[in-house]
C-alpha positions in Angstrom: 91.8 134.8 99.2 88.6 136.5 97.9 86.6 135.6 101.1 89.0 137.8 103.1 87.8 140.9 101.2 84.1 140.0 101.0 82.2 142.9 102.5 80.5 142.3 105.9 78.4 144.7 107.9 79.3 145.6 111.4 77.7 148.0 114.0 79.0 151.5 113.9 79.3 151.5 117.7 81.8 148.5 117.5 83.9 150.4 114.8 83.9 153.6 117.0 85.0 151.7 120.1 87.8 150.0 118.2 89.0 153.2 116.5 88.7 155.2 119.7 90.9 152.7 121.8 93.5 152.7 119.1 93.5 156.5 119.1 94.0 156.5 122.8 96.8 154.0 122.7 98.6 155.7 119.8 98.6 159.0 121.5 100.1 157.5 124.6 102.9 156.0 122.4 103.6 159.4 120.9 102.7 162.0 123.6 104.7 164.8 122.0 103.6 164.2 118.5 102.2 167.3 116.6 98.5 167.9 117.4 97.5 169.4 114.0 100.0 167.9 111.8 101.2 164.3 111.8 99.4 161.3 113.2 98.3 162.3 116.6 94.6 162.7 117.2 92.9 163.5 120.5 89.4 162.7 121.4 89.5 158.8 121.6 88.6 158.9 125.3 85.7 161.3 124.8 84.3 158.9 122.1 84.8 156.0 124.6 82.9 158.0 127.3 80.1 158.7 124.9 79.8 155.1 123.9 79.9 154.0 127.6 76.9 156.2 128.2 75.0 154.6 125.3 75.5 151.2 126.7 74.7 152.4 130.1 71.3 153.7 128.8 70.7 150.5 127.0 71.6 148.1 130.0 70.6 150.3 133.0 68.1 153.1 132.2 65.8 150.8 130.3 65.3 148.5 133.4 61.6 148.1 134.1 61.8 148.8 137.8 64.1 151.0 140.0 65.3 147.8 141.9 66.3 146.2 138.6 68.0 149.4 137.5 70.2 149.4 140.6 71.1 145.7 140.1 72.1 146.4 136.5 74.0 149.6 137.6 76.0 147.5 140.1 76.8 144.9 137.4 77.8 147.5 134.9 80.0 149.2 137.4 81.6 146.0 138.7 82.5 145.1 135.1 85.2 147.8 134.9 85.7 148.9 138.6 87.0 145.4 139.8 89.6 145.0 137.0 90.7 148.6 137.4 91.1 148.2 141.1 93.2 145.0 140.5 95.2 146.9 137.9 96.0 149.7 140.4 97.2 147.1 142.9 99.4 145.6 140.2 101.1 148.8 139.3 101.5 149.7 143.1 103.4 146.4 143.6 105.4 146.7 140.3 106.5 150.2 141.0 106.7 149.9 144.8 104.6 152.9 145.3 101.2 153.4 147.1 98.7 156.0 146.9 95.4 155.6 149.0 93.5 158.3 147.0 94.3 156.5 143.7 93.4 153.0 145.2 90.1 154.4 146.5 89.4 156.1 143.1 89.1 159.7 144.2 92.6 161.0 143.3 91.1 163.0 140.4 89.8 165.6 142.9 93.3 166.4 144.1 95.9 165.8 141.2 96.2 164.7 137.7 99.4 162.8 138.7 99.0 158.9 139.1 101.1 156.0 140.0 99.3 153.5 137.6 100.4 153.4 134.0 97.1 153.9 132.5 94.4 156.7 132.7 92.9 156.0 136.1 90.8 159.2 135.8 88.4 157.3 133.5 87.3 154.6 136.1 87.6 157.2 138.9 85.0 159.5 137.1 82.9 156.6 135.9 82.7 155.2 139.6 81.7 158.7 141.0 79.0 159.2 138.3 77.6 155.7 139.0 77.6 156.4 142.8 75.6 159.6 142.3 73.1 157.9 140.0 72.8 155.1 142.5 72.1 157.5 145.3 69.5 159.5 143.4 67.7 156.3 142.6 66.6 156.2 146.3 64.6 159.5 145.9 61.0 158.4 146.1 59.2 158.5 142.7 62.1 159.7 140.8 62.6 156.5 138.9 59.0 156.3 137.8 59.0 159.9 136.7 62.2 159.2 134.7 60.8 156.2 133.0 57.6 158.1 132.1 59.4 161.2 130.7 62.1 159.4 128.7 63.9 160.6 126.6 63.0 164.2 127.5 64.4 164.0 131.0 67.7 162.6 129.6 68.1 165.5 127.3 67.4 167.9 130.1 70.1 166.2 132.3 72.5 166.5 129.3 71.6 170.2 128.9 72.2 171.0 132.6 75.6 169.3 132.7 76.8 170.7 129.4 76.0 174.1 130.9 77.9 173.3 134.0 80.9 172.1 131.9 80.8 175.2 129.9 80.3 177.8 132.7 81.9 176.4 135.9 85.6 176.2 134.8 85.4 180.0 134.2 84.9 180.5 138.0 86.6 177.5 139.4 90.0 176.7 137.8 90.0 172.9 137.2 92.5 173.0 134.4 95.3 171.7 136.6 93.0 168.6 137.2 92.5 168.5 133.4 88.6 168.8 134.2 88.7 165.1 135.1 85.8 165.5 137.6 82.5 163.8 137.5 80.4 167.0 137.2 82.5 168.2 134.3 82.6 164.8 132.4 79.0 163.8 133.0 77.6 165.7 129.9 79.9 163.6 127.7 78.7 160.4 129.3 75.0 161.6 129.1 75.6 162.4 125.4 75.5 158.6 124.9 72.2 158.4 126.8 70.7 160.8 124.4 72.0 158.9 121.4 70.5 155.6 122.7 67.0 157.1 122.5 67.3 158.6 119.0 70.1 156.7 117.1 67.9 153.8 115.8 66.6 154.7 112.4 63.7 152.2 112.7 62.5 153.9 115.9 63.4 157.6 115.4 62.5 159.9 112.6 65.3 161.6 110.7 64.2 165.0 112.2 64.8 163.7 115.7 68.3 162.6 114.7 69.0 165.9 112.9 67.9 167.9 115.9 70.0 165.8 118.3 73.0 166.2 115.9 72.6 170.0 116.1 72.4 170.0 119.9 75.5 167.7 120.1 77.6 169.8 117.7 76.7 173.0 119.3 77.5 171.7 122.7 80.8 170.0 121.7 82.2 173.1 120.0 80.9 175.5 122.6 82.8 173.4 125.3 86.0 172.6 123.4 86.2 175.4 120.9 87.1 175.1 117.1 90.9 174.8 117.7 90.9 171.6 119.5 91.0 168.2 117.7 88.9 166.6 120.3 85.9 168.6 119.2 86.2 167.2 115.6 86.9 163.7 116.8 83.9 163.6 119.1 81.7 165.3 116.4 82.6 162.9 113.7 82.0 160.0 116.1 78.6 161.5 117.1 77.5 162.0 113.5 78.4 158.4 112.5 76.7 157.1 115.5 73.5 159.0 114.7 73.2 158.5 111.0 75.1 155.3 110.1 73.7 152.2 111.8 76.2 149.7 110.2 79.4 149.9 108.2 80.5 147.4 105.6 84.1 146.3 105.8 86.1 143.6 104.2 86.0 140.4 106.0 89.6 140.6 107.3 89.0 144.2 108.6 85.6 143.1 110.0 87.3 140.4 112.1 90.2 142.8 113.2 87.8 145.5 114.3 85.7 143.1 116.1 88.6 141.7 118.2 90.0 145.2 118.9 86.5 146.3 120.1 86.0 143.3 122.2 89.4 143.7 123.8 89.1 147.5 124.2 89.0 147.5 127.9 92.0 145.1 128.2 93.9 147.4 125.8 93.0 150.4 128.1 94.3 148.6 131.1 97.5 147.0 129.7 98.9 149.0 126.8 100.9 151.4 129.0 102.5 148.4 130.9 103.6 146.9 127.5 104.9 150.3 126.4 107.3 150.2 129.5 108.5 146.9 128.3 109.0 148.1 124.8 110.9 151.2 126.0 113.3 148.9 127.8 113.7 146.4 124.8 114.2 149.3 122.4 116.5 151.2 124.8 114.3 154.4 124.3 115.3 157.5 126.3 112.0 159.3 125.5 108.5 157.9 125.3 108.2 158.3 121.5 107.8 154.7 120.3 105.9 155.5 117.2 104.0 152.8 115.3 106.2 150.0 116.6 105.4 150.7 120.3 101.7 151.2 119.5 101.5 147.8 117.7 103.5 146.1 120.4 101.3 147.5 123.3 97.9 146.9 121.5 98.9 143.5 120.2 100.0 142.1 123.6 97.0 143.5 125.2 94.8 141.6 122.8 96.9 138.5 123.7 96.2 139.1 127.4 92.4 139.4 126.5 92.5 136.3 124.3 94.2 134.2 127.0 91.8 135.5 129.6 88.8 134.6 127.4 90.2 131.2 126.8 90.6 130.5 130.5 87.1 131.8 131.2 85.6 129.5 128.6 87.5 126.6 129.9 86.4 127.2 133.5 82.8 127.5 132.3 83.0 124.2 130.5 84.5 122.4 133.6 81.8 123.9 135.8 79.1 122.8 133.4 80.4 119.3 133.2 80.8 119.2 137.0 77.1 120.3 137.4 76.0 117.7 135.0 77.9 114.9 136.8 76.6 116.1 140.2 73.0 115.9 138.9 73.3 112.4 137.5 71.5 109.7 139.6 73.3 106.5 140.4 72.4 103.7 138.1 70.0 101.1 139.5 71.7 97.9 140.7 
């Protein structure tokens, strides 16, 4: 049993992704739980948006050419847009309701209501942000200038959109839409870009990370205020990201966190569907399933992810064997 508790290091980004999706799923299982007392904790989606920005910078912004950046951007977008689109169709069929705006990923501009049983605003906003970036990539010379001025232009973009998020809602009331619009969420996504360029201790001096932490904390609390838990959740996640490269966990926790993080998008897609099943099995009259609903939804979402991963690996093996057989030359008679 001792090997189960032997400490193993894991990237902080992986831990944050696992914790964030668990917070999102828990709050959806307990929508009316206290926000300052009890277990409810907002901000998981904001941490996920920040981490998405980090990986976007790592996979897309660092591409050596503009053409390669566009290719990486398309791959990055397809990795979550295609599953989200299929999930929307699944819920439309299951609930026998249809909404063209939701299917085409622009419902967030008109209403916070949705048919699908998961936060469709996230893929909607992400798709809109990526389309804007893709369109801007065709401006002559912009890509070359951006690569030459990294990371300063990234910090400038962050500052502009943080200011937009802070000021614009005072003049245009987007509270009924929960501020789920691309120009109001882009600062959170871009925060992850900034972290990519300064979070590596081997490549960034401590003063750069301290300066970035100060900018992030001031922006977060200016936008959300000190009385909203999301400000503290995102601040803690930001500080961990900037100053703690890896976290040591017991082997059993290391494995659990790794699985949850790897299955995070599947959990995002499926947990509300399994909550619906749990409500019917438990004969709940209100959506307050507590820890039981949370474990049920997250656990079965991980099972779906595991089955899909197994099918994908099996299919890849079959294709590999098929390719090898097709390349074999007939033996000489």
